[in-house]
C-alpha positions in Angstrom: -79.8 140.3 70.1 -79.3 137.0 67.9 -75.8 136.6 66.5 -75.1 137.3 62.6 -74.4 133.9 61.2 -71.4 134.4 58.1 -73.2 132.8 55.0 -70.9 130.0 53.3 -71.1 129.2 50.0 -72.3 125.7 48.9 -70.2 123.5 46.4 -72.8 124.3 43.9 -72.1 127.9 44.4 -68.0 127.8 44.2 -66.5 128.9 41.0 -65.5 125.9 39.0 -61.7 125.1 39.1 -60.1 126.2 35.9 -58.3 122.9 34.7 -54.5 123.5 34.0 -53.6 124.2 30.2 -52.0 121.4 29.0 -48.7 122.3 26.9 -48.8 121.1 23.2 -46.9 118.3 22.5 -43.9 119.1 20.2 -43.8 117.2 17.1 -41.1 114.5 16.6 -37.9 115.7 14.7 -37.9 114.1 11.3 -35.1 111.3 11.0 -32.3 112.4 8.9 -31.9 108.8 6.8 -28.2 108.5 4.8 -29.2 108.1 1.1 -32.0 110.6 1.0 -34.2 108.2 -0.6 -37.8 108.6 -2.5 -40.2 106.6 -1.2 -43.8 106.3 -0.3 -45.6 104.0 2.4 -48.1 103.5 -0.5 -46.3 102.0 -3.2 -49.2 100.1 -4.3 -50.9 103.2 -5.3 -47.6 104.3 -7.0 -47.7 101.4 -9.1 -51.1 101.6 -10.1 -50.3 105.5 -11.1 -47.6 104.2 -13.5 -49.6 101.7 -15.1 -52.3 104.3 -15.5 -49.4 106.8 -17.1 -48.7 104.2 -19.8 -52.2 104.4 -21.3 -53.5 108.0 -20.4 -53.2 110.9 -22.8 -50.5 112.8 -21.7 -51.6 116.1 -19.5 -50.3 119.6 -20.0 -50.1 119.3 -16.1 -49.8 116.7 -14.1 -52.7 117.8 -11.7 -54.2 116.4 -8.5 -57.5 116.5 -10.7 -55.7 114.3 -13.4 -54.5 111.9 -10.8 -58.2 111.4 -9.5 -60.2 111.3 -12.7 -58.0 109.9 -14.7 -55.4 107.9 -12.8 -58.1 107.0 -10.0 -55.4 107.7 -7.3 -56.9 110.2 -4.5 -56.4 110.7 -1.1 -53.2 110.7 1.2 -52.0 107.6 -0.7 -51.6 110.0 -3.9 -49.9 113.4 -2.5 -46.3 111.3 -2.6 -46.6 110.6 -6.3 -45.7 114.0 -8.0 -42.8 114.4 -5.7 -41.5 110.9 -6.9 -42.5 111.6 -10.3 -40.4 115.0 -10.1 -37.3 113.1 -8.5 -37.6 110.7 -11.3 -37.3 113.6 -13.7 -40.8 112.5 -14.9 -42.1 115.8 -14.0 -40.6 119.4 -14.2 -40.3 121.3 -11.0 -43.6 123.2 -12.1 -45.6 119.5 -12.6 -45.2 119.4 -16.4 -44.6 116.0 -17.9 -40.9 116.0 -19.4 -39.6 114.2 -22.4 -38.5 111.0 -19.8 -42.7 110.9 -19.4 -43.5 110.5 -23.0 -40.6 108.0 -23.6 -42.2 106.0 -20.2 -45.5 106.3 -22.2 -43.6 104.4 -25.5 -43.7 100.7 -25.4 -40.4 100.6 -27.3 -38.9 103.0 -24.9 -40.5 102.5 -21.8 -38.0 100.1 -20.1 -34.9 102.7 -20.8 -37.2 105.7 -19.6 -38.2 103.3 -16.2 -34.3 102.6 -15.7 -33.4 106.3 -15.7 -36.3 107.3 -13.4 -35.0 104.6 -11.4 -31.4 105.8 -11.2 -32.6 109.2 -10.9 -34.7 108.1 -7.5 -32.3 105.7 -6.2 -28.5 107.3 -7.2 -27.1 106.1 -4.1 -28.2 102.2 -4.8 -27.0 102.5 -8.1 -23.5 104.1 -6.7 -22.9 100.7 -4.9 -24.4 98.5 -7.6 -24.4 99.6 -11.3 -26.5 96.8 -12.0 -29.0 97.4 -9.0 -32.1 96.7 -11.5 -31.2 92.9 -11.9 -30.8 92.6 -8.1 -32.9 90.4 -6.5 -35.3 92.3 -4.1 -33.5 90.5 -1.1 -30.1 92.6 -2.4 -31.9 95.4 -2.7 -33.1 95.3 1.1 -29.5 94.7 2.0 -28.4 97.4 -0.1 -30.8 100.0 1.9 -29.9 98.7 5.0 -26.1 99.1 4.3 -26.6 102.8 3.0 -29.1 103.9 5.7 -27.6 101.9 8.7 -31.7 101.0 9.6 -32.8 97.8 11.2 -34.1 95.2 8.3 -37.5 95.3 9.8 -37.6 99.1 9.8 -40.8 100.5 8.0 -38.6 102.9 6.0 -36.5 100.3 4.7 -39.7 98.4 3.3 -41.0 101.8 1.9 -37.9 102.3 0.2 -37.7 99.2 -1.3 -41.4 98.7 -1.9 -41.0 101.9 -4.0 -38.3 100.7 -5.9 -39.7 97.4 -6.8 -42.9 99.6 -8.0 -40.5 101.3 -10.5 -38.4 98.3 -11.5 -41.5 96.2 -12.5 -41.2 98.3 -15.5 -37.8 97.6 -16.6 -36.8 94.5 -18.7 -34.6 92.2 -17.3 -32.3 92.3 -20.5 -32.2 96.1 -20.3 -28.9 97.5 -20.6 -27.2 99.3 -17.9 -26.2 102.0 -19.9 -29.0 104.8 -19.9 -29.6 108.5 -20.0 -28.2 109.3 -16.6 -25.1 107.3 -17.2 -24.4 108.2 -20.3 -24.9 112.0 -19.7 -21.4 112.7 -21.3 -20.7 115.1 -24.0 -18.2 113.6 -26.2 -16.2 116.5 -27.8 -15.5 116.4 -31.7 -12.2 114.2 -32.6 -9.4 117.1 -32.6 -6.4 116.1 -34.9 -2.9 116.8 -34.0 -1.7 118.9 -36.6 2.1 119.1 -37.5 2.6 115.5 -36.0 5.3 113.0 -36.6 6.0 111.7 -40.3 6.9 108.1 -41.2 10.2 107.6 -43.3 8.2 108.1 -46.5 7.3 111.7 -45.3 3.6 111.1 -45.1 2.0 112.8 -41.8 0.7 110.2 -38.9 -2.7 111.7 -38.5 -3.7 111.2 -34.4 -6.9 112.0 -32.6 -8.3 111.7 -29.6 -11.8 112.0 -27.7 -12.5 113.8 -24.8 -15.7 112.7 -22.6 -17.2 115.2 -20.1 -19.3 114.1 -17.4 -21.7 116.8 -16.9 -23.1 117.6 -13.5 -26.9 117.5 -12.7 -28.2 120.7 -12.9 -31.1 123.0 -14.2 -28.8 126.0 -14.2 -28.0 126.6 -17.7 -24.9 129.1 -16.7 -23.0 125.8 -15.2 -22.9 124.3 -18.4 -22.2 127.7 -20.4 -19.2 127.8 -18.0 -17.8 124.1 -18.8 -18.1 124.5 -22.4 -16.5 128.1 -22.6 -13.5 126.7 -20.5 -13.0 124.1 -23.1 -13.4 126.1 -26.1 -10.6 128.8 -24.3 -8.2 126.0 -23.2 -8.6 122.9 -25.4 -10.8 123.6 -28.7 -7.9 126.0 -30.1 
């Protein structure tokens, strides 16, 4: 009686090996950079958009269609532009052009508006140098390195200084350092001191003083209501 032979599967009949599933790569954590600078690596596109804003009709809303059709900036390089303009307070939080946007369109007010936007976009630089808009490019780079602690050749340093320069190109060299953001103070009315001392002739010495209030940067009207209510209750009586 012939012995049965056990059939063995050929390589083609064997089940294919299932490759081990690769674990997804975890995204690199975003670096926390001191200074909280606003920047874009496509600062040439930002400059082109700002140039376009000066001649284009002011839109009801600064949309992607407006950027693509009117300003001719599209793609990934256009995405950082609205956040930067919001940081400069050229746009409101919902993307509507602000009064500062309109001033930037005016030839007479453009330099001052650009300086205001520059200070709002880079407040830490102006805390170190009130006249940073008159500093050389090398001095600005040195300030960015000092504030961030990054290497001078770091791409973030280059992007930050490039963004700064794109905006600064609209500021006149002789533009006074005082701007809306610096003069964000509310001088109270001069308050006469009643029943003051008199001269020998009996005439009263009229004295007065001014109070300068440094207002915080806030969109919450309750903050300002509280400040002025406190003034009314404690000083203006």
